[in-house]
ChimeraX commands (.cxc) that place a marker at each C-alpha (Angstrom):
marker #1 position 51.29,-30.84,126.17 radius 0.5
marker #1 position 49.54,-30.25,129.52 radius 0.5
marker #1 position 52.69,-29.67,131.65 radius 0.5
marker #1 position 53.89,-27.03,129.18 radius 0.5
marker #1 position 50.48,-25.37,129.15 radius 0.5
marker #1 position 50.61,-25.16,132.94 radius 0.5
marker #1 position 54.13,-23.73,133.10 radius 0.5
marker #1 position 53.71,-21.14,130.34 radius 0.5
marker #1 position 51.04,-19.38,132.41 radius 0.5
marker #1 position 53.91,-18.20,134.64 radius 0.5
marker #1 position 56.43,-17.26,131.94 radius 0.5
marker #1 position 57.89,-13.79,132.44 radius 0.5
marker #1 position 57.06,-12.45,128.96 radius 0.5
marker #1 position 53.61,-10.91,129.29 radius 0.5
marker #1 position 52.50,-11.94,125.80 radius 0.5
marker #1 position 53.33,-15.59,126.43 radius 0.5
marker #1 position 51.65,-15.47,129.84 radius 0.5
marker #1 position 48.39,-13.91,128.60 radius 0.5
marker #1 position 48.24,-16.17,125.55 radius 0.5
marker #1 position 48.73,-19.22,127.78 radius 0.5
marker #1 position 46.02,-18.15,130.21 radius 0.5
marker #1 position 43.58,-17.64,127.34 radius 0.5
marker #1 position 44.52,-21.00,125.82 radius 0.5
marker #1 position 43.88,-22.70,129.16 radius 0.5
marker #1 position 40.40,-21.16,129.39 radius 0.5
marker #1 position 39.57,-22.26,125.85 radius 0.5
marker #1 position 40.77,-25.84,126.33 radius 0.5
marker #1 position 39.47,-26.26,129.88 radius 0.5
marker #1 position 36.41,-24.06,130.41 radius 0.5
marker #1 position 35.87,-26.30,133.45 radius 0.5
marker #1 position 37.47,-29.37,135.02 radius 0.5
marker #1 position 41.04,-28.07,134.77 radius 0.5
marker #1 position 41.93,-29.27,138.26 radius 0.5
marker #1 position 40.86,-32.82,137.46 radius 0.5
marker #1 position 43.06,-32.86,134.36 radius 0.5
marker #1 position 46.05,-31.59,136.32 radius 0.5
marker #1 position 45.56,-34.32,138.92 radius 0.5
marker #1 position 45.09,-36.96,136.22 radius 0.5
marker #1 position 48.44,-36.13,134.62 radius 0.5
marker #1 position 50.21,-35.03,137.81 radius 0.5
marker #1 position 53.23,-37.38,137.52 radius 0.5
marker #1 position 54.06,-35.92,134.08 radius 0.5
marker #1 position 53.57,-32.37,135.36 radius 0.5
marker #1 position 55.84,-32.97,138.36 radius 0.5
marker #1 position 58.57,-34.49,136.19 radius 0.5
marker #1 position 58.41,-31.51,133.85 radius 0.5
marker #1 position 58.47,-28.93,136.64 radius 0.5
marker #1 position 61.50,-30.61,138.23 radius 0.5
marker #1 position 63.26,-30.69,134.86 radius 0.5
marker #1 position 62.51,-27.00,134.26 radius 0.5
marker #1 position 63.92,-26.08,137.68 radius 0.5
marker #1 position 67.27,-26.95,136.09 radius 0.5
marker #1 position 66.63,-25.37,132.67 radius 0.5
marker #1 position 69.33,-23.22,131.06 radius 0.5
marker #1 position 67.05,-20.17,130.94 radius 0.5
marker #1 position 66.73,-18.49,134.34 radius 0.5
marker #1 position 63.26,-17.18,133.41 radius 0.5
marker #1 position 62.08,-20.76,132.88 radius 0.5
marker #1 position 63.52,-21.77,136.27 radius 0.5
marker #1 position 61.67,-18.86,137.88 radius 0.5
marker #1 position 58.40,-19.94,136.23 radius 0.5
marker #1 position 58.93,-23.54,137.38 radius 0.5
marker #1 position 59.20,-22.39,140.99 radius 0.5
marker #1 position 56.01,-20.34,140.67 radius 0.5
marker #1 position 54.16,-23.24,139.05 radius 0.5
marker #1 position 55.31,-25.57,141.84 radius 0.5
marker #1 position 53.97,-23.14,144.42 radius 0.5
marker #1 position 50.63,-23.15,142.61 radius 0.5
marker #1 position 50.50,-26.95,142.79 radius 0.5
marker #1 position 51.22,-26.85,146.52 radius 0.5
marker #1 position 48.57,-24.21,147.11 radius 0.5
marker #1 position 45.75,-25.30,144.81 radius 0.5
marker #1 position 46.06,-29.09,144.86 radius 0.5
marker #1 position 47.47,-29.18,148.38 radius 0.5
marker #1 position 44.43,-27.36,149.77 radius 0.5
marker #1 position 41.95,-29.65,147.99 radius 0.5
marker #1 position 41.08,-32.49,150.38 radius 0.5
marker #1 position 40.00,-34.79,147.55 radius 0.5
marker #1 position 43.14,-34.46,145.45 radius 0.5
marker #1 position 45.73,-33.65,148.13 radius 0.5
marker #1 position 46.92,-37.29,148.60 radius 0.5
marker #1 position 47.85,-37.52,144.90 radius 0.5
marker #1 position 50.31,-34.64,145.23 radius 0.5
marker #1 position 51.58,-35.74,148.63 radius 0.5
marker #1 position 53.63,-38.59,147.18 radius 0.5
marker #1 position 55.53,-36.08,144.99 radius 0.5
marker #1 position 56.34,-33.53,147.72 radius 0.5
marker #1 position 59.85,-34.86,148.36 radius 0.5
marker #1 position 61.04,-34.58,144.76 radius 0.5
marker #1 position 59.46,-31.13,144.33 radius 0.5
marker #1 position 61.11,-29.91,147.53 radius 0.5
marker #1 position 64.53,-31.14,146.37 radius 0.5
marker #1 position 64.14,-29.24,143.09 radius 0.5
marker #1 position 63.24,-26.06,144.97 radius 0.5
marker #1 position 66.18,-26.45,147.35 radius 0.5
marker #1 position 68.46,-26.62,144.32 radius 0.5
marker #1 position 66.98,-23.34,143.07 radius 0.5
marker #1 position 67.81,-21.70,146.41 radius 0.5
marker #1 position 71.42,-21.58,145.15 radius 0.5
marker #1 position 70.64,-20.08,141.75 radius 0.5
marker #1 position 72.73,-17.22,140.37 radius 0.5
marker #1 position 69.52,-15.42,139.39 radius 0.5
marker #1 position 67.91,-13.69,142.36 radius 0.5
marker #1 position 64.33,-13.92,140.97 radius 0.5
marker #1 position 64.75,-17.71,140.91 radius 0.5
marker #1 position 66.00,-17.74,144.51 radius 0.5
marker #1 position 63.11,-15.47,145.43 radius 0.5
marker #1 position 60.44,-17.71,143.92 radius 0.5
marker #1 position 62.06,-20.88,145.28 radius 0.5
marker #1 position 61.95,-19.36,148.75 radius 0.5
marker #1 position 58.24,-18.54,148.47 radius 0.5
marker #1 position 57.41,-21.94,146.96 radius 0.5
marker #1 position 59.14,-23.78,149.81 radius 0.5
marker #1 position 57.08,-21.82,152.31 radius 0.5
marker #1 position 53.88,-22.70,150.46 radius 0.5
marker #1 position 54.88,-26.37,150.26 radius 0.5
marker #1 position 55.57,-26.45,154.01 radius 0.5
marker #1 position 52.24,-24.81,154.78 radius 0.5
marker #1 position 50.38,-27.39,152.68 radius 0.5
marker #1 position 52.47,-30.46,153.62 radius 0.5
marker #1 position 54.24,-29.72,156.92 radius 0.5
marker #1 position 55.02,-33.30,157.89 radius 0.5
marker #1 position 56.29,-34.28,154.44 radius 0.5
marker #1 position 58.66,-31.28,154.46 radius 0.5
marker #1 position 59.84,-31.80,158.04 radius 0.5
marker #1 position 62.93,-33.89,157.10 radius 0.5
marker #1 position 64.34,-30.84,155.30 radius 0.5
marker #1 position 63.32,-28.35,157.99 radius 0.5
marker #1 position 66.89,-27.64,159.14 radius 0.5
marker #1 position 68.05,-26.89,155.59 radius 0.5
marker #1 position 64.99,-24.75,154.90 radius 0.5
marker #1 position 65.55,-22.76,158.09 radius 0.5
marker #1 position 69.14,-22.07,157.03 radius 0.5
marker #1 position 68.07,-20.97,153.54 radius 0.5
marker #1 position 65.23,-18.74,154.75 radius 0.5
marker #1 position 67.36,-17.00,157.36 radius 0.5
marker #1 position 70.20,-16.51,154.87 radius 0.5
marker #1 position 67.81,-14.80,152.46 radius 0.5
marker #1 position 66.51,-12.51,155.20 radius 0.5
marker #1 position 69.84,-10.70,154.83 radius 0.5
marker #1 position 70.16,-10.94,151.04 radius 0.5
marker #1 position 71.33,-7.92,149.04 radius 0.5
marker #1 position 68.05,-7.84,147.06 radius 0.5
marker #1 position 65.14,-6.23,148.94 radius 0.5
marker #1 position 62.41,-8.44,147.43 radius 0.5
marker #1 position 64.37,-11.58,148.35 radius 0.5
marker #1 position 64.54,-10.38,151.96 radius 0.5
marker #1 position 60.84,-9.56,151.94 radius 0.5
marker #1 position 59.77,-12.91,150.50 radius 0.5
marker #1 position 62.02,-14.79,152.92 radius 0.5
marker #1 position 59.94,-13.18,155.68 radius 0.5
marker #1 position 56.75,-14.29,153.90 radius 0.5
marker #1 position 58.09,-17.85,153.66 radius 0.5
marker #1 position 58.97,-17.84,157.36 radius 0.5
marker #1 position 55.42,-16.71,158.11 radius 0.5
marker #1 position 54.12,-19.71,156.14 radius 0.5
marker #1 position 56.48,-21.93,158.13 radius 0.5
marker #1 position 55.11,-20.40,161.33 radius 0.5
marker #1 position 51.59,-21.38,160.24 radius 0.5
marker #1 position 52.84,-24.90,159.50 radius 0.5
marker #1 position 54.99,-25.53,162.58 radius 0.5
marker #1 position 53.79,-23.09,165.24 radius 0.5
marker #1 position 55.85,-22.93,168.44 radius 0.5
marker #1 position 58.50,-25.21,166.96 radius 0.5
marker #1 position 59.65,-22.39,164.70 radius 0.5
marker #1 position 58.47,-19.42,166.78 radius 0.5
marker #1 position 60.87,-20.21,169.63 radius 0.5
marker #1 position 64.10,-19.95,167.56 radius 0.5
marker #1 position 62.68,-16.92,165.77 radius 0.5
marker #1 position 61.86,-15.10,169.00 radius 0.5
marker #1 position 64.87,-16.12,171.05 radius 0.5
marker #1 position 67.67,-16.23,168.46 radius 0.5
marker #1 position 66.89,-14.92,164.99 radius 0.5
marker #1 position 65.09,-11.63,165.73 radius 0.5
marker #1 position 67.39,-10.48,168.58 radius 0.5
marker #1 position 70.40,-11.22,166.35 radius 0.5
marker #1 position 69.43,-9.50,163.10 radius 0.5
marker #1 position 67.08,-6.71,164.15 radius 0.5
marker #1 position 69.81,-4.54,165.78 radius 0.5
marker #1 position 72.26,-5.12,162.89 radius 0.5
marker #1 position 71.79,-1.59,161.47 radius 0.5
marker #1 position 73.57,-0.21,164.52 radius 0.5
marker #1 position 76.76,-1.63,162.98 radius 0.5
marker #1 position 76.22,0.24,159.71 radius 0.5
marker #1 position 79.08,2.70,159.03 radius 0.5
marker #1 position 77.78,6.25,159.16 radius 0.5
marker #1 position 77.43,8.22,155.91 radius 0.5
marker #1 position 76.32,11.83,155.69 radius 0.5
marker #1 position 73.87,12.99,153.04 radius 0.5
marker #1 position 76.71,14.85,151.34 radius 0.5
marker #1 position 78.88,11.72,151.24 radius 0.5
marker #1 position 75.99,9.72,149.78 radius 0.5
marker #1 position 75.34,12.28,147.05 radius 0.5
marker #1 position 79.05,12.42,146.24 radius 0.5
marker #1 position 79.13,8.63,145.90 radius 0.5
marker #1 position 76.13,8.30,143.58 radius 0.5
marker #1 position 77.36,11.19,141.41 radius 0.5
marker #1 position 80.94,9.93,141.20 radius 0.5
marker #1 position 81.88,9.07,137.61 radius 0.5
marker #1 position 84.97,7.23,138.83 radius 0.5
marker #1 position 82.94,4.93,141.09 radius 0.5
marker #1 position 80.64,3.92,138.23 radius 0.5
marker #1 position 82.98,3.71,135.24 radius 0.5
marker #1 position 84.56,0.56,133.72 radius 0.5
marker #1 position 82.60,-1.71,136.07 radius 0.5
marker #1 position 81.45,-5.26,135.39 radius 0.5
marker #1 position 78.19,-5.52,133.42 radius 0.5
marker #1 position 75.54,-7.90,134.72 radius 0.5
marker #1 position 72.61,-9.73,133.22 radius 0.5
marker #1 position 69.13,-8.56,134.20 radius 0.5
marker #1 position 67.93,-10.40,137.30 radius 0.5
marker #1 position 71.25,-12.14,137.85 radius 0.5
marker #1 position 74.53,-11.65,139.66 radius 0.5
marker #1 position 76.21,-13.51,136.81 radius 0.5
marker #1 position 78.35,-11.35,134.50 radius 0.5
marker #1 position 76.65,-10.48,131.23 radius 0.5
marker #1 position 77.20,-12.97,128.38 radius 0.5
marker #1 position 78.95,-15.38,130.73 radius 0.5
marker #1 position 77.63,-18.92,130.33 radius 0.5
marker #1 position 78.13,-21.85,132.61 radius 0.5
marker #1 position 77.18,-25.49,132.31 radius 0.5
marker #1 position 75.81,-28.10,134.65 radius 0.5
marker #1 position 75.95,-27.66,138.41 radius 0.5
marker #1 position 78.37,-24.74,138.08 radius 0.5
marker #1 position 75.56,-22.60,136.70 radius 0.5
marker #1 position 73.39,-23.31,139.73 radius 0.5
marker #1 position 75.89,-22.74,142.52 radius 0.5
marker #1 position 76.07,-19.08,143.45 radius 0.5
marker #1 position 79.33,-19.77,145.27 radius 0.5
marker #1 position 80.90,-20.69,141.93 radius 0.5
marker #1 position 80.03,-17.51,140.05 radius 0.5
marker #1 position 82.70,-15.42,141.77 radius 0.5
marker #1 position 80.46,-12.34,141.75 radius 0.5
marker #1 position 79.10,-10.84,144.94 radius 0.5
marker #1 position 79.09,-7.70,147.02 radius 0.5
marker #1 position 79.32,-7.49,150.79 radius 0.5
marker #1 position 76.05,-7.49,152.66 radius 0.5
marker #1 position 75.22,-4.25,154.45 radius 0.5
marker #1 position 74.18,-4.47,158.13 radius 0.5
marker #1 position 71.10,-2.30,157.54 radius 0.5
marker #1 position 69.75,-4.89,155.08 radius 0.5
marker #1 position 69.41,-7.45,157.86 radius 0.5
marker #1 position 67.48,-5.00,160.02 radius 0.5
marker #1 position 65.17,-4.07,157.16 radius 0.5
marker link #1:1,2 radius 0.2
marker link #1:2,3 radius 0.2
marker link #1:3,4 radius 0.2
marker link #1:4,5 radius 0.2
marker link #1:5,6 radius 0.2
marker link #1:6,7 radius 0.2
marker link #1:7,8 radius 0.2
marker link #1:8,9 radius 0.2
marker link #1:9,10 radius 0.2
marker link #1:10,11 radius 0.2
marker link #1:11,12 radius 0.2
marker link #1:12,13 radius 0.2
marker link #1:13,14 radius 0.2
marker link #1:14,15 radius 0.2
marker link #1:15,16 radius 0.2
marker link #1:16,17 radius 0.2
marker link #1:17,18 radius 0.2
marker link #1:18,19 radius 0.2
marker link #1:19,20 radius 0.2
marker link #1:20,21 radius 0.2
marker link #1:21,22 radius 0.2
marker link #1:22,23 radius 0.2
marker link #1:23,24 radius 0.2
marker link #1:24,25 radius 0.2
marker link #1:25,26 radius 0.2
marker link #1:26,27 radius 0.2
marker link #1:27,28 radius 0.2
marker link #1:28,29 radius 0.2
marker link #1:29,30 radius 0.2
marker link #1:30,31 radius 0.2
marker link #1:31,32 radius 0.2
marker link #1:32,33 radius 0.2
marker link #1:33,34 radius 0.2
marker link #1:34,35 radius 0.2
marker link #1:35,36 radius 0.2
marker link #1:36,37 radius 0.2
marker link #1:37,38 radius 0.2
marker link #1:38,39 radius 0.2
marker link #1:39,40 radius 0.2
marker link #1:40,41 radius 0.2
marker link #1:41,42 radius 0.2
marker link #1:42,43 radius 0.2
marker link #1:43,44 radius 0.2
marker link #1:44,45 radius 0.2
marker link #1:45,46 radius 0.2
marker link #1:46,47 radius 0.2
marker link #1:47,48 radius 0.2
marker link #1:48,49 radius 0.2
marker link #1:49,50 radius 0.2
marker link #1:50,51 radius 0.2
marker link #1:51,52 radius 0.2
marker link #1:52,53 radius 0.2
marker link #1:53,54 radius 0.2
marker link #1:54,55 radius 0.2
marker link #1:55,56 radius 0.2
marker link #1:56,57 radius 0.2
marker link #1:57,58 radius 0.2
marker link #1:58,59 radius 0.2
marker link #1:59,60 radius 0.2
marker link #1:60,61 radius 0.2
marker link #1:61,62 radius 0.2
marker link #1:62,63 radius 0.2
marker link #1:63,64 radius 0.2
marker link #1:64,65 radius 0.2
marker link #1:65,66 radius 0.2
marker link #1:66,67 radius 0.2
marker link #1:67,68 radius 0.2
marker link #1:68,69 radius 0.2
marker link #1:69,70 radius 0.2
marker link #1:70,71 radius 0.2
marker link #1:71,72 radius 0.2
marker link #1:72,73 radius 0.2
marker link #1:73,74 radius 0.2
marker link #1:74,75 radius 0.2
marker link #1:75,76 radius 0.2
marker link #1:76,77 radius 0.2
marker link #1:77,78 radius 0.2
marker link #1:78,79 radius 0.2
marker link #1:79,80 radius 0.2
marker link #1:80,81 radius 0.2
marker link #1:81,82 radius 0.2
marker link #1:82,83 radius 0.2
marker link #1:83,84 radius 0.2
marker link #1:84,85 radius 0.2
marker link #1:85,86 radius 0.2
marker link #1:86,87 radius 0.2
marker link #1:87,88 radius 0.2
marker link #1:88,89 radius 0.2
marker link #1:89,90 radius 0.2
marker link #1:90,91 radius 0.2
marker link #1:91,92 radius 0.2
marker link #1:92,93 radius 0.2
marker link #1:93,94 radius 0.2
marker link #1:94,95 radius 0.2
marker link #1:95,96 radius 0.2
marker link #1:96,97 radius 0.2
marker link #1:97,98 radius 0.2
marker link #1:98,99 radius 0.2
marker link #1:99,100 radius 0.2
marker link #1:100,101 radius 0.2
marker link #1:101,102 radius 0.2
marker link #1:102,103 radius 0.2
marker link #1:103,104 radius 0.2
marker link #1:104,105 radius 0.2
marker link #1:105,106 radius 0.2
marker link #1:106,107 radius 0.2
marker link #1:107,108 radius 0.2
marker link #1:108,109 radius 0.2
marker link #1:109,110 radius 0.2
marker link #1:110,111 radius 0.2
marker link #1:111,112 radius 0.2
marker link #1:112,113 radius 0.2
marker link #1:113,114 radius 0.2
marker link #1:114,115 radius 0.2
marker link #1:115,116 radius 0.2
marker link #1:116,117 radius 0.2
marker link #1:117,118 radius 0.2
marker link #1:118,119 radius 0.2
marker link #1:119,120 radius 0.2
marker link #1:120,121 radius 0.2
marker link #1:121,122 radius 0.2
marker link #1:122,123 radius 0.2
marker link #1:123,124 radius 0.2
marker link #1:124,125 radius 0.2
marker link #1:125,126 radius 0.2
marker link #1:126,127 radius 0.2
marker link #1:127,128 radius 0.2
marker link #1:128,129 radius 0.2
marker link #1:129,130 radius 0.2
marker link #1:130,131 radius 0.2
marker link #1:131,132 radius 0.2
marker link #1:132,133 radius 0.2
marker link #1:133,134 radius 0.2
marker link #1:134,135 radius 0.2
marker link #1:135,136 radius 0.2
marker link #1:136,137 radius 0.2
marker link #1:137,138 radius 0.2
marker link #1:138,139 radius 0.2
marker link #1:139,140 radius 0.2
marker link #1:140,141 radius 0.2
marker link #1:141,142 radius 0.2
marker link #1:142,143 radius 0.2
marker link #1:143,144 radius 0.2
marker link #1:144,145 radius 0.2
marker link #1:145,146 radius 0.2
marker link #1:146,147 radius 0.2
marker link #1:147,148 radius 0.2
marker link #1:148,149 radius 0.2
marker link #1:149,150 radius 0.2
marker link #1:150,151 radius 0.2
marker link #1:151,152 radius 0.2
marker link #1:152,153 radius 0.2
marker link #1:153,154 radius 0.2
marker link #1:154,155 radius 0.2
marker link #1:155,156 radius 0.2
marker link #1:156,157 radius 0.2
marker link #1:157,158 radius 0.2
marker link #1:158,159 radius 0.2
marker link #1:159,160 radius 0.2
marker link #1:160,161 radius 0.2
marker link #1:161,162 radius 0.2
marker link #1:162,163 radius 0.2
marker link #1:163,164 radius 0.2
marker link #1:164,165 radius 0.2
marker link #1:165,166 radius 0.2
marker link #1:166,167 radius 0.2
marker link #1:167,168 radius 0.2
marker link #1:168,169 radius 0.2
marker link #1:169,170 radius 0.2
marker link #1:170,171 radius 0.2
marker link #1:171,172 radius 0.2
marker link #1:172,173 radius 0.2
marker link #1:173,174 radius 0.2
marker link #1:174,175 radius 0.2
marker link #1:175,176 radius 0.2
marker link #1:176,177 radius 0.2
marker link #1:177,178 radius 0.2
marker link #1:178,179 radius 0.2
marker link #1:179,180 radius 0.2
marker link #1:180,181 radius 0.2
marker link #1:181,182 radius 0.2
marker link #1:182,183 radius 0.2
marker link #1:183,184 radius 0.2
marker link #1:184,185 radius 0.2
marker link #1:185,186 radius 0.2
marker link #1:186,187 radius 0.2
marker link #1:187,188 radius 0.2
marker link #1:188,189 radius 0.2
marker link #1:189,190 radius 0.2
marker link #1:190,191 radius 0.2
marker link #1:191,192 radius 0.2
marker link #1:192,193 radius 0.2
marker link #1:193,194 radius 0.2
marker link #1:194,195 radius 0.2
marker link #1:195,196 radius 0.2
marker link #1:196,197 radius 0.2
marker link #1:197,198 radius 0.2
marker link #1:198,199 radius 0.2
marker link #1:199,200 radius 0.2
marker link #1:200,201 radius 0.2
marker link #1:201,202 radius 0.2
marker link #1:202,203 radius 0.2
marker link #1:203,204 radius 0.2
marker link #1:204,205 radius 0.2
marker link #1:205,206 radius 0.2
marker link #1:206,207 radius 0.2
marker link #1:207,208 radius 0.2
marker link #1:208,209 radius 0.2
marker link #1:209,210 radius 0.2
marker link #1:210,211 radius 0.2
marker link #1:211,212 radius 0.2
marker link #1:212,213 radius 0.2
marker link #1:213,214 radius 0.2
marker link #1:214,215 radius 0.2
marker link #1:215,216 radius 0.2
marker link #1:216,217 radius 0.2
marker link #1:217,218 radius 0.2
marker link #1:218,219 radius 0.2
marker link #1:219,220 radius 0.2
marker link #1:220,221 radius 0.2
marker link #1:221,222 radius 0.2
marker link #1:222,223 radius 0.2
marker link #1:223,224 radius 0.2
marker link #1:224,225 radius 0.2
marker link #1:225,226 radius 0.2
marker link #1:226,227 radius 0.2
marker link #1:227,228 radius 0.2
marker link #1:228,229 radius 0.2
marker link #1:229,230 radius 0.2
marker link #1:230,231 radius 0.2
marker link #1:231,232 radius 0.2
marker link #1:232,233 radius 0.2
marker link #1:233,234 radius 0.2
marker link #1:234,235 radius 0.2
marker link #1:235,236 radius 0.2
marker link #1:236,237 radius 0.2
marker link #1:237,238 radius 0.2
marker link #1:238,239 radius 0.2
marker link #1:239,240 radius 0.2
marker link #1:240,241 radius 0.2
marker link #1:241,242 radius 0.2
marker link #1:242,243 radius 0.2
marker link #1:243,244 radius 0.2
view
């Protein structure tokens, strides 16, 4: 029961979230951390499993719960070694979520990876190249909060790795993406208003699920659901988004 109690505290539905927080306080008025550490292998297995759940809201919650483990247990000197042996499998689950069709899942996976690196820099180092690629990709994502949280994750990585990550940021990444808005095609205020008020531009378009670039009611199975390159739905990135 404990892994489900932990995860439900992050579920998107506010009623479920509040009920789960209250349940946790009633069951564990104190000593909750010790119980989490005691049953940590079961919690890790469940979190990894839920990172691949059919429901994108569950996957999002699993990423948030993983970040909590990295932050709370990872910062506790007494219990930190118990979580350390599970860092690799948790990181692999989060890397899978980086490719999710649902942008809130990608967003939370990005943040969780940053937190995991900050708490366990050496254990995450073998995947540093992949993480760098994912973080910098999301800096130019079409969703503003994904771009913002990619910057937060890079800041966590900067805390973890110092000059090792600051050098490529300063000498390559920032000079490349910061001026990108200069390549943005010009649009007058009148053209912008005409576009947003155009019935033709917004009629008979594809409907999308909330929080996802996947078409509404479209269901996929297995790895095809995870891979954003398989969904066939995207829009071009705008140069100004990279600068922002």
